[in-house]
C-alpha beads as a LAMMPS data file, in Angstrom:
LAMMPS data file: protein, C-alpha beads

203 atoms
202 bonds

1 atom types
1 bond types

-500.0 500.0 xlo xhi
-500.0 500.0 ylo yhi
-500.0 500.0 zlo zhi

Masses

1 110.0

Atoms # bond

1 1 1 3.139 136.256 387.730
2 1 1 6.260 138.197 388.900
3 1 1 4.423 139.996 391.689
4 1 1 2.936 136.723 392.957
5 1 1 6.352 135.000 393.114
6 1 1 7.875 138.010 394.887
7 1 1 4.978 138.157 397.321
8 1 1 5.539 134.447 398.178
9 1 1 9.196 135.155 398.683
10 1 1 8.446 137.905 401.203
11 1 1 5.971 135.673 403.084
12 1 1 8.564 132.949 403.390
13 1 1 11.197 135.550 404.415
14 1 1 8.980 136.823 407.253
15 1 1 8.663 133.262 408.554
16 1 1 12.383 132.694 408.512
17 1 1 13.139 136.054 410.113
18 1 1 11.814 134.711 413.379
19 1 1 15.271 133.110 413.589
20 1 1 17.807 135.680 412.237
21 1 1 20.637 133.136 412.388
22 1 1 19.175 131.372 409.388
23 1 1 19.940 134.373 407.133
24 1 1 23.108 136.315 406.424
25 1 1 21.105 139.528 405.922
26 1 1 18.100 139.837 408.159
27 1 1 16.228 142.463 406.189
28 1 1 16.383 140.875 402.755
29 1 1 17.184 137.180 403.298
30 1 1 19.943 137.500 400.709
31 1 1 23.639 136.577 401.018
32 1 1 25.666 139.477 402.316
33 1 1 28.829 141.282 401.217
34 1 1 31.112 138.452 402.298
35 1 1 29.264 135.997 400.060
36 1 1 29.481 138.531 397.196
37 1 1 33.196 138.720 397.549
38 1 1 33.546 134.952 397.513
39 1 1 31.323 134.733 394.438
40 1 1 33.470 137.280 392.671
41 1 1 36.527 134.975 393.012
42 1 1 34.765 132.617 390.592
43 1 1 33.107 135.175 388.258
44 1 1 35.794 137.828 387.846
45 1 1 38.293 135.634 385.971
46 1 1 35.488 134.651 383.646
47 1 1 34.118 138.119 382.780
48 1 1 32.734 137.930 379.253
49 1 1 31.115 134.587 379.731
50 1 1 29.738 135.838 383.018
51 1 1 28.579 139.374 383.943
52 1 1 28.400 141.305 387.149
53 1 1 25.592 143.822 387.722
54 1 1 25.576 146.383 390.511
55 1 1 21.934 147.331 391.195
56 1 1 20.685 150.290 393.288
57 1 1 17.216 151.360 394.365
58 1 1 17.327 154.837 392.716
59 1 1 15.584 157.891 394.064
60 1 1 14.664 156.300 397.378
61 1 1 16.002 159.187 399.506
62 1 1 13.679 161.810 397.942
63 1 1 10.804 159.333 398.503
64 1 1 11.726 159.070 402.178
65 1 1 11.905 162.855 402.527
66 1 1 8.425 163.319 401.090
67 1 1 6.561 160.215 402.345
68 1 1 8.508 159.373 405.464
69 1 1 10.261 156.140 406.556
70 1 1 7.184 153.900 407.250
71 1 1 7.532 151.916 404.074
72 1 1 11.340 151.965 403.763
73 1 1 11.801 148.313 404.720
74 1 1 8.965 147.291 402.423
75 1 1 10.603 148.947 399.436
76 1 1 13.938 147.230 400.171
77 1 1 12.298 143.841 400.639
78 1 1 10.299 144.122 397.391
79 1 1 13.483 145.092 395.506
80 1 1 15.297 142.085 396.986
81 1 1 12.371 139.686 396.383
82 1 1 11.898 140.711 392.812
83 1 1 15.585 140.546 391.993
84 1 1 15.873 137.136 393.643
85 1 1 12.770 135.565 392.149
86 1 1 13.532 136.922 388.710
87 1 1 17.101 135.576 388.816
88 1 1 15.953 132.228 390.335
89 1 1 14.728 131.240 386.895
90 1 1 18.378 130.872 385.918
91 1 1 20.561 128.304 387.706
92 1 1 23.682 130.278 387.095
93 1 1 22.501 133.499 388.858
94 1 1 23.579 134.756 392.212
95 1 1 21.982 137.673 393.992
96 1 1 23.454 139.304 397.190
97 1 1 22.929 142.469 399.159
98 1 1 25.886 144.882 399.106
99 1 1 24.376 147.541 401.399
100 1 1 20.903 148.832 402.363
101 1 1 19.907 149.978 398.953
102 1 1 22.524 148.133 396.781
103 1 1 22.608 144.607 395.366
104 1 1 25.047 142.577 393.268
105 1 1 24.015 140.061 390.727
106 1 1 26.279 137.655 388.837
107 1 1 25.017 135.616 385.924
108 1 1 25.977 134.314 382.442
109 1 1 26.249 137.320 380.185
110 1 1 23.562 136.075 377.792
111 1 1 20.918 136.232 380.459
112 1 1 21.890 139.241 382.514
113 1 1 20.172 142.042 380.584
114 1 1 16.947 140.126 380.365
115 1 1 16.932 139.510 384.107
116 1 1 17.494 143.142 384.912
117 1 1 14.864 144.408 382.535
118 1 1 12.270 141.958 383.860
119 1 1 13.148 142.873 387.486
120 1 1 12.920 146.563 386.637
121 1 1 9.504 146.216 384.991
122 1 1 8.053 144.195 387.899
123 1 1 9.487 146.599 390.465
124 1 1 8.062 149.660 388.724
125 1 1 4.673 148.011 388.718
126 1 1 4.828 147.378 392.496
127 1 1 6.394 150.714 393.387
128 1 1 3.500 152.615 391.787
129 1 1 1.336 151.475 394.758
130 1 1 3.643 153.433 397.083
131 1 1 2.836 156.835 395.429
132 1 1 0.003 159.273 395.271
133 1 1 -2.037 159.577 392.056
134 1 1 -0.563 163.120 391.555
135 1 1 2.993 161.914 391.748
136 1 1 2.258 159.029 389.424
137 1 1 0.692 161.353 386.934
138 1 1 3.783 163.609 386.831
139 1 1 6.251 160.766 387.422
140 1 1 7.847 163.045 389.991
141 1 1 8.651 162.582 393.622
142 1 1 9.967 166.056 394.422
143 1 1 10.172 169.268 392.439
144 1 1 12.119 172.403 393.342
145 1 1 14.138 175.247 391.978
146 1 1 17.932 175.318 392.092
147 1 1 19.961 178.214 390.605
148 1 1 16.892 179.495 388.835
149 1 1 16.131 176.156 387.203
150 1 1 13.407 173.740 387.991
151 1 1 14.510 170.239 389.169
152 1 1 12.236 167.300 388.993
153 1 1 13.231 164.128 390.818
154 1 1 11.598 161.013 389.396
155 1 1 10.082 157.951 390.972
156 1 1 11.888 155.127 392.680
157 1 1 13.388 152.513 390.267
158 1 1 16.124 150.037 389.871
159 1 1 19.335 151.380 388.402
160 1 1 21.935 148.897 387.177
161 1 1 25.529 148.915 385.915
162 1 1 26.807 145.822 384.112
163 1 1 30.424 144.697 383.824
164 1 1 30.651 142.045 381.140
165 1 1 34.249 142.173 379.970
166 1 1 37.800 143.100 380.886
167 1 1 37.949 146.588 382.346
168 1 1 41.521 147.045 383.618
169 1 1 40.100 147.314 387.139
170 1 1 41.450 145.301 389.994
171 1 1 38.928 142.903 391.469
172 1 1 39.153 144.539 394.884
173 1 1 38.146 147.919 393.441
174 1 1 35.514 146.759 390.977
175 1 1 32.399 146.938 393.168
176 1 1 33.393 150.339 394.537
177 1 1 33.815 151.673 391.010
178 1 1 30.553 150.131 389.823
179 1 1 28.840 151.761 392.820
180 1 1 30.161 155.158 391.681
181 1 1 28.833 154.636 388.159
182 1 1 25.507 153.536 389.555
183 1 1 25.337 156.690 391.620
184 1 1 26.057 158.835 388.576
185 1 1 23.025 157.472 386.736
186 1 1 20.638 157.528 389.655
187 1 1 18.829 160.694 388.555
188 1 1 19.150 160.009 384.845
189 1 1 16.710 158.420 382.397
190 1 1 18.978 155.428 381.963
191 1 1 18.112 152.331 383.919
192 1 1 20.862 150.001 382.709
193 1 1 24.318 150.935 381.514
194 1 1 27.416 148.853 380.591
195 1 1 30.713 149.690 382.194
196 1 1 33.615 149.376 379.829
197 1 1 37.121 150.754 379.943
198 1 1 36.263 153.389 382.515
199 1 1 39.344 152.972 384.684
200 1 1 42.858 151.619 384.287
201 1 1 44.038 150.536 387.713
202 1 1 47.568 149.430 388.669
203 1 1 47.311 148.485 392.257

Bonds

1 1 1 2
2 1 2 3
3 1 3 4
4 1 4 5
5 1 5 6
6 1 6 7
7 1 7 8
8 1 8 9
9 1 9 10
10 1 10 11
11 1 11 12
12 1 12 13
13 1 13 14
14 1 14 15
15 1 15 16
16 1 16 17
17 1 17 18
18 1 18 19
19 1 19 20
20 1 20 21
21 1 21 22
22 1 22 23
23 1 23 24
24 1 24 25
25 1 25 26
26 1 26 27
27 1 27 28
28 1 28 29
29 1 29 30
30 1 30 31
31 1 31 32
32 1 32 33
33 1 33 34
34 1 34 35
35 1 35 36
36 1 36 37
37 1 37 38
38 1 38 39
39 1 39 40
40 1 40 41
41 1 41 42
42 1 42 43
43 1 43 44
44 1 44 45
45 1 45 46
46 1 46 47
47 1 47 48
48 1 48 49
49 1 49 50
50 1 50 51
51 1 51 52
52 1 52 53
53 1 53 54
54 1 54 55
55 1 55 56
56 1 56 57
57 1 57 58
58 1 58 59
59 1 59 60
60 1 60 61
61 1 61 62
62 1 62 63
63 1 63 64
64 1 64 65
65 1 65 66
66 1 66 67
67 1 67 68
68 1 68 69
69 1 69 70
70 1 70 71
71 1 71 72
72 1 72 73
73 1 73 74
74 1 74 75
75 1 75 76
76 1 76 77
77 1 77 78
78 1 78 79
79 1 79 80
80 1 80 81
81 1 81 82
82 1 82 83
83 1 83 84
84 1 84 85
85 1 85 86
86 1 86 87
87 1 87 88
88 1 88 89
89 1 89 90
90 1 90 91
91 1 91 92
92 1 92 93
93 1 93 94
94 1 94 95
95 1 95 96
96 1 96 97
97 1 97 98
98 1 98 99
99 1 99 100
100 1 100 101
101 1 101 102
102 1 102 103
103 1 103 104
104 1 104 105
105 1 105 106
106 1 106 107
107 1 107 108
108 1 108 109
109 1 109 110
110 1 110 111
111 1 111 112
112 1 112 113
113 1 113 114
114 1 114 115
115 1 115 116
116 1 116 117
117 1 117 118
118 1 118 119
119 1 119 120
120 1 120 121
121 1 121 122
122 1 122 123
123 1 123 124
124 1 124 125
125 1 125 126
126 1 126 127
127 1 127 128
128 1 128 129
129 1 129 130
130 1 130 131
131 1 131 132
132 1 132 133
133 1 133 134
134 1 134 135
135 1 135 136
136 1 136 137
137 1 137 138
138 1 138 139
139 1 139 140
140 1 140 141
141 1 141 142
142 1 142 143
143 1 143 144
144 1 144 145
145 1 145 146
146 1 146 147
147 1 147 148
148 1 148 149
149 1 149 150
150 1 150 151
151 1 151 152
152 1 152 153
153 1 153 154
154 1 154 155
155 1 155 156
156 1 156 157
157 1 157 158
158 1 158 159
159 1 159 160
160 1 160 161
161 1 161 162
162 1 162 163
163 1 163 164
164 1 164 165
165 1 165 166
166 1 166 167
167 1 167 168
168 1 168 169
169 1 169 170
170 1 170 171
171 1 171 172
172 1 172 173
173 1 173 174
174 1 174 175
175 1 175 176
176 1 176 177
177 1 177 178
178 1 178 179
179 1 179 180
180 1 180 181
181 1 181 182
182 1 182 183
183 1 183 184
184 1 184 185
185 1 185 186
186 1 186 187
187 1 187 188
188 1 188 189
189 1 189 190
190 1 190 191
191 1 191 192
192 1 192 193
193 1 193 194
194 1 194 195
195 1 195 196
196 1 196 197
197 1 197 198
198 1 198 199
199 1 199 200
200 1 200 201
201 1 201 202
202 1 202 203
């Protein structure tokens, strides 16, 4: 069901892309950074009841090194479509694109984790079609030795950091800090982490 909804979203997106002025972000059809910042004005004072998730397409760069850029746009559009159609089931959800591989979701806290888990599951199912059987079997995109140790880089997946309470972080710095945390878990086995008390910011 999730793949069908996301496929329909992409089909409609391609139709609308004929007129790029209809969409803030041409590639994904999602609201852009400006809309995200405006949305934070409402959500940030209500953290706890609402949550903010910073979502990244993890391990995409190793994929591009190995397989080339031909399906780069497809991967981004599938991630956007799956995040959007998953969150569309909730009237309180907002999904925007922060940068090429990064997205921001705001939603009531009680529904956020469920949306992210469902989106991650559907995305994994779709992304498997972008890999060779050998890479799927080993769940590895690239493998190499560094400082005498073997390093395996896994498959593309959605990585998310959730802020669902007071953090002592100024609103203007929040997304930047969430992006840093998201980057730190990109090669880990963790797909979703909560951000709590990581920074105390004055200015």
